[in-house]
C-alpha positions in Angstrom: -42.2 9.0 22.3 -42.3 8.9 18.6 -45.6 8.8 16.8 -46.7 5.4 15.8 -47.2 6.0 12.1 -44.1 8.1 11.5 -40.6 6.5 11.2 -37.7 8.2 12.9 -35.1 9.7 10.7 -31.4 9.3 11.4 -28.9 12.1 11.3 -27.0 12.3 8.0 -23.4 12.9 7.7 -21.5 14.5 4.9 -19.9 12.4 2.2 -16.4 11.3 3.0 -14.0 11.0 0.1 -10.9 9.0 0.5 -8.4 10.5 -2.0 -5.5 8.7 -0.5 -3.5 11.8 0.2 -0.6 13.3 -1.7 1.4 10.0 -1.7 -1.4 7.8 -3.1 0.7 6.6 -6.0 3.5 5.6 -3.6 1.0 3.6 -1.5 -0.2 1.8 -4.6 3.4 1.0 -5.5 4.0 -0.3 -2.0 1.1 -2.7 -2.5 2.6 -3.9 -5.8 6.0 -4.4 -4.2 4.3 -6.4 -1.4 2.5 -8.6 -3.9 5.7 -9.2 -5.9 7.7 -10.2 -2.8 4.9 -12.5 -1.8 5.1 -14.0 -5.3 8.8 -14.5 -5.0 8.2 -16.3 -1.7 5.6 -18.6 -3.2 7.9 -19.2 -6.2 10.7 -20.3 -4.0 8.4 -22.7 -2.2 7.8 -24.4 -5.6 11.4 -24.6 -6.6 13.9 -27.2 -5.3 16.3 -24.7 -3.7 18.4 -24.8 -0.6 17.2 -23.0 2.4 19.8 -20.3 2.1 18.9 -19.8 -1.6 15.3 -19.3 -0.7 16.2 -16.9 2.0 18.5 -15.0 -0.4 15.8 -14.7 -3.1 13.1 -13.5 -0.8 15.4 -11.1 1.1 16.8 -9.8 -2.2 13.4 -9.1 -3.5 12.3 -7.4 -0.3 15.4 -5.2 -0.2 15.0 -4.2 -3.8 11.3 -3.5 -3.2 12.0 -1.5 -0.1 14.7 0.5 -1.9 12.3 1.3 -4.8 9.6 2.5 -2.4 12.1 4.6 -0.4 13.4 6.3 -3.5 9.9 6.9 -4.9 8.7 8.4 -1.6 11.7 10.7 -1.4 11.1 11.8 -5.0 7.4 12.5 -4.4 8.1 14.3 -1.2 10.7 16.5 -2.9 8.2 17.2 -5.7 5.5 18.1 -3.2 7.8 20.3 -1.2 8.8 22.2 -4.4 5.2 22.6 -5.4 4.3 24.2 -2.0 7.0 26.8 -2.2 
């Protein structure tokens, strides 16, 4: 039993630092692309467009954003591979 006047101390852990890893910049760009595609979606809701035009706008933005993220990821992976040689 613990003594009455002395509080128990908890075990302490080391400090954990979340650096985001080697592809941190690509993760940030993925978030930006997601927000931009969401913005295009909300923009199409406010415009008086046909259903297919709304779909084309959102799908086009999503495809362009995905292409950007894929190209950036490949470029960063290539750069990291070259740096580790």
